[in-house]
N, C-alpha and C positions, 0 to 999 in steps of 0.2 A: 373304403379302407384308407385311401390316401387322404381323403378329406378329414376322416376321424383322426388320423395320425397327425395331420397339421394342427387340428384343434388341440390335441394333447400336447404337442410341442409348444404351441402358443400359450396354452394354459400354464404349463410348467415354467416357461420363461417369465410369464406375468407374476407367478407366485415367487420366483427367485428375486425378481425386481422389487416386488412389494416388501419381501423380508429385508432386502438390503436397504430400502428406503426407511422402513420403520426402525431398523437397527441404527441407521445414521441419525435419524431424528432423536431417538432415545439417547444416543451417545452425546449429541450436542446439547441436550437439555439437562442431563443428569451428571455429565462429566464434572469432575472437581475443577474449580476455578480459583486461582490465587487472587487475594484481595487486599489487604489494608495496610497502610503505612503507620506502624505503631511508633509512638514517641514515649520516652521515659516519663513516668507520671510520679509526682511527689507523693509521699506517704500521706494517707488521710489524716488530717489534723483532728484531734479529739481532746476535748476538755472534760470527758466523762470520767467517772471513777475508774480505778484500776480494773475492777471486775468487768466493766463494760469495754474498756480499751482492748481487752483480750479478744473481744468478738467484733472489733472494728476492722474493716478491710484496709490493708496496707499495700504498698507497692512492692512487687517482687520481680519486676522486669529486669532482665539481664541484657546488657548491651550486646548486640550481635546475635541474639537468640534467634532460632529458626522460626519460620512462619508456623502459626498454630492453626491446625485444621479443626474447626468447631462445627459440630452438628447441632442445629437449633430447632427445637419444636416450634414450627410456624403454622400449625394446623388451623389456628383460629385467627390468623392475621388478617384475613379478608373480612370476616364477619364481626369481629370484636372491635368496635370503635370507641369503647369507653375506657375505664381506668387501665386494666392490664394490657389490653390491646394497644392502647396509646403508648404505654411504656415500651412494649416490644417494638412497635413501629419506629419510635423515636431512636432507640438504640441501634436498630438495624440500618437506619438512614446514615448513621455514622460508620458502622462496621463495613457496609457494602463498598465503601470507598477506600478502605485500608488495604494497601497492597501487600502487607505482611500477614494477612489472614487468608485462610481458605474457608469459605462458608458453604455448608450443605444444609438447606432448609428441609425439614422433615414434615411431610404431609401424609395424612391417612387416606388420601384420594386414590382411587384405582388407577388414575392417569394423572399424576401430579404435574406433568409438563403443560397440561391444559390451563393451569393457573399461573403460569410463568409471567405472561405479559401483565396481568393484573397486579401480581405481587411486585414486579419491577416498577410499576407506576406508583405503588404505595410507598415503597422504600427508596425510590429515586435512583435506582441503579439495577443493572442486570448481571453483575459479576457474582453469581452464586450458582451452586448446583441444587438439584431437587431430587429427593429420594423418599421412598415409603418406609425405609428402614435405615438404621444407623450404619454407615459404611465402615468397613474394617480398617480404613486408613485414618480414622479420626483420632485426635489427641484428647478431646474432651467433648461432652455432650451438655448442652444448656437447656434446661427445662424451665421456661419463664412463667408458666401458667398455674402456679399454685399446686404443683405436684408432678410426678413422673408418669408419663403416658407412652414413652417409647423405651422398651427394655433393651439393655446392652450391657456387655461386660466392661465397658470403658469408664474412665473417671467421669464423674458428672457433677454439675452444679444445678441446684434448684432454687429459684426465687420463690419464697413464700411471702406473699404480700400481706397475709393476715392469718389468723387461726379461727375464723368465723365458724366453721363447722364444729369446732370444739367449744367455743365460747357460747354459741347459740345452736346446740345440736337439734336436729330435726326429731320430732316425736315419732316419726315413722322409722322403724328399724332398718328397712331396706334402703330408704333414702339416706338415712344417717350413715350407714356403712358405705354407700356409693360416694358420698361427699367426703368422708374422712379417709378412705383407703388411699387415694393418691398422695395425701400428706404422710400417712404412715409408711407407705412404700418408699417415699423419699427419705424418711427418717432412717429406714433400714439400709438404703443403698447409696444415697448421695455422698460424694466425697466432701462437698461443702454446701452450705445453705446460705443464701443471701436473704437477709431481713431488711425491710425498708426503714426501720427506725430501731432505736434501742429498746423502746417499749415493746415493739413487735418481736424483737429478738428474745426478750424475756418470756413473752407469751409462747413463742415457738418451743423454747426449751421446756417450759412448765407444762404446756398442754399437749404438745405433739411428741415430746420426748427426744428431741434432737439434742445430742451432747453439745454443751456450750462451746467447746473448743472447735467445733465444726461450723459455727455460725459467724458470718461476717455481715456488717451493717453498711449498706450503701443507700444514701438518701436519693430520692428522685430529684429532678430539676423542675424549673418553671420556665416555660417557653417564652422567648422574647416578646411575643405578641401580647402577652399580659403585662400591660404597662399603663400608667395613668394617662388620663385625658390631658390635652394641652392646657385647657382651662379647668380649674377646680369646679366640679358640679355640686349643686346643693343636695341632690339625691331626693327621690320621691317615694321610695318603697323599701321595705325590708325583704331580703332575698334568702331563699332556702334552695340548696342544690343537692339533689339526691332522690332516692326512691322513697316517697312519703309513706308507702305501704309497708316498708320494712321496719319491724319493731326496733331494731338496733339504731335506726336513724332518729327515733324519738320525736317525730314531727307532731304527734298528737299533743305532747306537752307544749311545744312551741305554739301551736294553734290556740290552746287554752290560755296561755300566757298573753298572747296577742289579743284575744277576745276580752280578757280581763283588763288589759291596759287601755283599750278603747271600746268600752261596752256599747257606745252609741254609734260606732262605726265612723267616727270623725278623725281617725288617725291616718297615718300613711298606709298604703296598700301592702299586702303580703303576697309576694310572688314566689311560687314553688316551681322549680325546674326539675323535671325527671319523672313526672307521671305519678299516678295513684293519689293525687291530692284533690281530685274533683269532688269527692264526697264531703269536703270541708267547706263550710259556708264562708263567704267573703274572701276566698283565696283565688287569685289569678293563677291558673294551672297551665304550665307550658310543658309539652312532651320532652322527653330526653333529647338532648342536642348531640348530634354526632360530631365529636371533637377529633382533632388530629388528622383530618383528611388531607389529601394532597393539595387541595385548593385553599384550605384554611378557613372556609366560610363558617364552619361550626365554631371554631376558636374565636372568630371575630364576633359572632353573635353572643356567645357567653361572656366574652370580654366586655362588650357593650352593656350587658346586663349587670355585670359587676360594677362597671363605672357609674351606672345610673342609680345604684342602690345607696340608701343611707347606711346600711350595714349588711353584712352576710351573717346569717345565724346558723350555727352548727351545734345542735343540741344532742348529738349522737351519744349513745350509750357505749359505743365501741368504735374506735378508729385506730388503725395501725399506721396511718400516715396523714390523711386529710388534705388531699390535693386542692379542693375548692378553697380551703382556708388560705393557702399560700398564693393561689392564683388571685384571689380577691385582694390580699395585701399588696401584691405586685401591681395591682390596678389602682391602689390608693384608697381602697374601701375598708373601713373599720370592720372588725370581726368580733362577734360574740360567740364563744365556743364553750363546750362542756369541758370540765376539768377531768377528763378521762383518757385512757389509752395514751396515744402518742401526742395528743394535742398540747399538753403543757410543754413537752420536749420541743416540738416543732414550732410552736408559736413564738418562742424566744422572748417572752414578756411583751409581745406586741399585740396581743389579743386580750379581750376582757373575758376571763375564765369564770365559769359558773358551775354550780352543782347541777348535773343533768336531771335531778329529781326535784329541784327547788322551784316550783311553779311561781311562787311569789317573787323569788329572786329574779327570775327571767322577766316577769311582768314589770318590775321596777327598772330593770336594765333596758328593756325595750323602750320604755318611756324616756329614760334618761338619754340614751344614745340618739333618739329621734329629736330631742329638744336641745341638747347641749352641743352647739357648733364647735366650741373650743375643745371639748373632749374628743369629738370626731377628728378634728385637725391633729390632735396629739397622736391618736391611734393611726391616722393616715401616715404621718411622718415616720413613726416607729415601724410600721409594716413595710413601707418602701425600703427603709434601710435594712431591715432584717432579711428580706427575700432576695437581696442581691447575691447572697452566698449560695443560692440553690440554682445550679446550672446543669443542664442535661449533658454538656460536654464532660463535666466532672463525673457525673453518674456513669457515662459510657466508659470512661477511662478506668474508673475504679472497678466496674463490673468486669472489664477485660482483665484487670489484675487478678481478680478472684478466679476467673477461668484459667488463666495461665498458672496460677498457684495449684489448682486442681490437676491440670495437665502435667505439671512437672513433679507432682507427688510430694 
């Protein structure tokens, strides 16, 4: 009896100790943490027409305003290393060091604190809380992944990077509904919606049904690593960056134009980065490159590919921003792009714009850009000058302005 009693007392003590330990760990990982030193940010400059100025993000920060507690959907931050993931990582690397912000990162993991160390390494700081649901103390919730995935009664901001599920809807009803519903939910519930271009904003209003007065435009930035080589290179290939298997990327037309331009295979090479191009004859296919990592190796690799190209080719049928175009320009690489979506807006006259369905036009342009060194030099200079205005610091500040606007109602 005494032995059994001792075992019972020991077991109870162990359970109490375990509960106390788990509670302490959970509290240390999920507790709210104050973060970021905000600075007053100038109003977003805009030379757009009045109808578009109404949906451009402006500064609303008030001197002496209290810290803003922001809950952020970070569920895909570890696995998504491409466009949207890179956008979220880059902005969080700024926000995590701002002492006038509180950040709670939202994960759908059963034990979110197990991801803490990896997330801290990704965003370069550990001053954040983790939670599986929106805390009751938040001022605003930010959903940066093209839709709302965490329900809450609090003010919210959604970044809609594009309206692809509506511009190119799936033929399968179940898949179409699954892809479109996060957008539609955001249209119903979001206080404000961030678009990444004015063309994207118009698309969100027309296709998704978000009221124009609730849309703000904030451009992405270009990372400093994307810069020209010390010595100007001649370039030895034409470059395509994107998923060649996606219809909206229009790689098939580019390949046909390339084959027509050099039917005997005596022209520059065609390099496609992003996969799904192995089925095309004469193409050097490179799998998708993981960009935006902590070490920057992926960025360096794609930067070197930009630098070594005669030109970047962007024949897309749809782009709401077109990051490769701006990254290539920042590296001093000429750009041939489709006259669609946001590319006329974001190219700033520094790219050669073409009809995405004009195969003969693309054939002639490919030959010309490959043979005309003077033309390439002109596009190089124009692109370098144009991309100096796209900075991630500005994107982070303007996004924070939109979050504050939503929080203050």
